[in-house]
N, C-alpha and C positions, 0 to 999 in steps of 0.2 A: 489288237487288245493285249495288254500285258497279262501274263499268266505266271503266277508265283509257284515255284517248286517247293512243295511242303513234304517233309519227312514225317510220317505218322508212326509213333512208337507206342502202341497201346500198353505194352508191358504186362503187368500182373493184376490179378484180382479184378476189381471193378474198372480197371483201366480201359478195357475194350468197350465196355458199356458207355462210359462217359466220352470217350473219343468219338465213337459212332454218333452219339447224341449231339455233340458239339459240331461235328463236321457238317451235318445237314443244315445247321444254322449258319455256319460260315459260308457254305455254298449259296444259300439264299441271299446273304448279304453281298456276295460277289456278283451274283446275277443282277441284283438291284442297282449296284453302283458301278457296273461296267468293267469288271476285271475278272480274270480267271484264277482258279486254284488247281494246280496239278499235283495230286497226292501220290505218294508211294509209301506203302505200308511195310514195316519191318517187324518181324516176330521175336525180336530180342527180349528176353524175359527170363524168369527163373525156370520155366519149362525148357527154354532154349539151353540154359545152363545144364540142366539135368541130362539133356541129350548130347551136348557137345563139350561140356566142361568149361564153358566160358559164357559170359553174358551177351557178348556180341562177337562177331568174327574179327580176325586180326585186321582186316581191311575196313572195319566198320566206321572208324573215324574218317578215313579217306573218302568213303562213300558219302557220308553225311556232309562233307565239305562242299559238295556240289549243289546243295540245296539252299534255298533262300531262308528257310526257317524250319524249326523242328517243333512239333506238337507232341508232347509226351503225356501218357495217361497216368501211370503209377509204376513204381519199382518196389519189389519186395514181396516175399512170402516166407516169413521167418520159420514157419514150421517145416519148410522144405529146404530152404537155402538161407544160411545166416545173413543178416543184414550187412554185416561187414564184407561179405562177398558180393551181394547183389548191388549195393550202392557203389562200392569201389570198382565194380566191374562194368557199370553202365552210366549211371547218372553223373558221378564225380569225374570220370574221365572225359565226358563230353564238356562239362563246365570248364575243365582245365585245358583241354586241347584247343578249344576255341577262345580261351581267355574271357569267358563270360563272367566278368568280375563284378557285375552289378546284379544283385537279386532284389527286385522291386516287388513289394506286395502291398496292394491297396486295402485299406480297412475302413469301411463305412457301413452304416446300417441301411440296407436297401429299403425302399418304400414298401410298407406292408409287412416287413419282417420285425421280429421281436428278439431283442438280445437280453442278456441277464442283468443289464445295468439300468439304472434310472435315467442316465443320460442317453439321448437318442440322436444327438447332433454332434457327430464327430466325423472327421475325414482325415485319416492318418495314412501317409505313404511311408512305409517302413523299408528302408534301403539297407541291405545287408551285404557286407563284403563277402565274396563268393568263391575265392580261389586260394586264400592263404589263411593266416591266423590259426585258430584252434583246430581247423579241419585239414591242415596241409598234409597230414599223414607222416610227419617226421617223428621217428622214435623206434622203439622195438622192445623185445622181451628177452630176458636171459634166464637161465636156470629154470626153464619152464617145467612145471609139475613138481617142483621141489619146494621145501620150506623157505628156501632162499630166493624164490622167484621174484624178479623185479620187472615192472612195466614202466616204460618212460614214454610220455607223449609230449612232444615239444611244440609249442605254438611259435609260429614265425610271422613277424610283422616287418615288412619292408617299407622304406620311405615311399617308394613308387606305389606300392599297393595301398597304403593308408591314404596317401595324398590323392590318388585318383578317385577312390570311393568317396572321400569327403568332398572333393571338388564336384563330383556328380551330385551329391546331396545339396551343396550350396547352389548349384545351378537350378535344381528342381525347386528349392525354396524360393529362389528369385522369381520363378515363374508362378508360384503359388502365393502363399500369404507372407513370405519374407521371414518365416520362423524356422529355425533349425535346432533340433535337439541332438546333441552328440552324446553317445552312451559309452561309458567305460566302467571300470572298477579300479580307478587309479589309487584309491586309498589302500588297497590290498595288493595290487599288482604294480609294483613300483617301477618296472622297466617298460613292458609293452604298453600298458595303459597310460602311463605318464607320457610316453612317446606319442601316443594317439592324441592326447590333450594338447601337446606342444604343436603338433602339425595342424590341429584344428585352429589354434590361435594364430598360427602363421597365415593360414588361408583366409581367416576371417578378415584380415586387413585388406584383402582384394575384393571383398564382398560387403561394402559398407551398408548396403541396403538390407542385409540379412541380420536378424537378431539371433544370436547364438546362445543357447542354454546348455549347460553341461549337467548330465545326470549320471549317478551311479546306477548300474543296471537294476539293483533291487528297488531303488527309489522310483525309477521310471516304470517298473512293473506295477508298483502300487498306483502310480498316476494313470496308467492305462485303465485301471479298474475304477479309481475314484474320480478322476478328472480328465477323461480322454479328450474332451472338447478343447483342452488347452494345448494339445499337441497337433502338429501338422507334419513336417518332414522329420523323420527319425533316422539317424544313421548309426549303425552299430557294426561290430566285428562279426565274423562268421557265426560263432557260437551264440553270442548275445542276440544277434539279429534273428537267428533261427528260433530261439525261445520266445522273444518278444512278438514275432510275427504269428506264432501259434496262439499266443495270448490275444493278439489282435483279431485272429479268426474267431476265437471264442466270444469276444465281446460284440462281434458283428453278426452273431447268430449261429456260429458253428463252422466246422471245417468244410461243410458243403458249399461255402461261399469263398473259400480261400484260394484266390487266384495268384499266380506269380509269373514273373518274367525274368529269365536269365539272359542278360544282355551284354554284348560288347559294343559300347557306344560308337567306337570307331568304324564299325561295319567291316565288310569284306569276308565275314564268316557267318554261318547260320546261328542266330540266337535261338534260344529254346524257351518254350512256354509250357507251363504245367500247372495243374491244380496241386495243392499240397496236402490233400486229405489222406494220402496214402492209398494202399491197395485194398484195404478193408476186406480181408479174406472171409470174414464172418458173413458178409452179404454178397460175396462174389457170385455172379450168375443168377441172382434173384431179380435183377432188373429194377432195383429200387434205389440205387445210388443217386444222390443229388448231382445233376449235371451242370449246375450253374457255375461252379468254380471253373470248370473246364471251358464252358462257353465264354466266361469272362476272360479267361486266359487267352482264348482265341481272339477276343477283341483286342487284348493287349498286343497280340501278334500282328494283327492288321494295322494297328496304330503304328507299331514299330516299322512296318513295311511302307508306311506313308499313306495308307488308306484310312485316314482319320474320320471321314464321314461315315464309312461303313462301321468302324469301331464304335463311334458314337451312337449309331443306329442300333447296334446290338445291345449296348448298355441301356439305352432307352427302352428297348423291347424287354430286356430282363426285368427292369423296374415296373414296366407295365404289367407283366405277369405276376411279380411278387405283390404288387399293390392290390391286385384283384383277389388274391388269396384263394383262387380256385384250383390251380395246379400246383400241388405241393407234394413232395416226396415224404416218406415216413419220418425222416429226421426233423422235418418241420411240422410234424403233427398232421400230415395229410395222407392220402391214399394213392396218389398218382405214381405212375411208373416213371422211370428215367426217360423213356421215349415220349411219354405224354407231356412232360414238362418241356422237353426240347421242342416238340411240335407246337406247343403254346407260344414259345419264344419265336419260332419260325413264323407263325401266323401273325404275330405282332409286327415283325419286320416287313412282311409282305402286305400288311394292311395299308391302304392308300392314306396318304397324309391328310 
């Protein structure tokens, strides 16, 4: 029986709660579909930073390389460690070291859930470039603390980086509805975003089955709210994809449903899967965080590992629970605990077909 090595990084805040809740669901799916999961837990976090002066040890990335996948809970506790330290010390180095250039976030309204919009029928896959662009970290500050202080943050867009994320988007669109929305701000950013548009047009010739629409980021943000059903696959740069995917989470009922995958499609390295609701320090330790985003992220992980039947079963179980409206955490107007929701999903998986 195949057994996948999974690195568990609970991280900060509610991270430990949602990782534990998701793991019992993943183990149930593994038992049912005949494969194994071999976990190893790492305590890398802001607590680790306060003890050791770093978010993870020097050999951390080399250690992770031996795993098939990484399941991450949350990173950050701003009141204790600046986000610029925690993110650049753990999450971003993992993405860059393993070239996890695809950040894929699904947005749809699960059965039984209510979003803020009139439209209830949308299924958007938001694909965000994950390793360069606005978050590449190029820049610096001079004359710090003086009236002449200058801060420079330079976005870097390479042909290799833009082409491969757009190609991934085209391929996903070909498998889905055949519709791709490419997001830029080329009317204001005449170098990087015009370049993105040009690469989009070049690739479009190789995908005649895909209908391409170009949107400026402000216009598509409005479309997410007003007409989300008109969108399917959305491809954007690091910054624009980050913003749009949080908006996508809002229209699907909240960050408690915000799952994500950080993927290197070529394989050979561990991809990383995480909810994107953050560490939520205000509810840390209370056992009331919504675990569905993490469970959904775990399903994305299993799908990436090739266990598609198990992944589909988890998603079906999630919707079975949300449709019944019995097990809901406070963010969804319920009184259930994190563990109670995950146990409800587990029971739905184990229920005979």
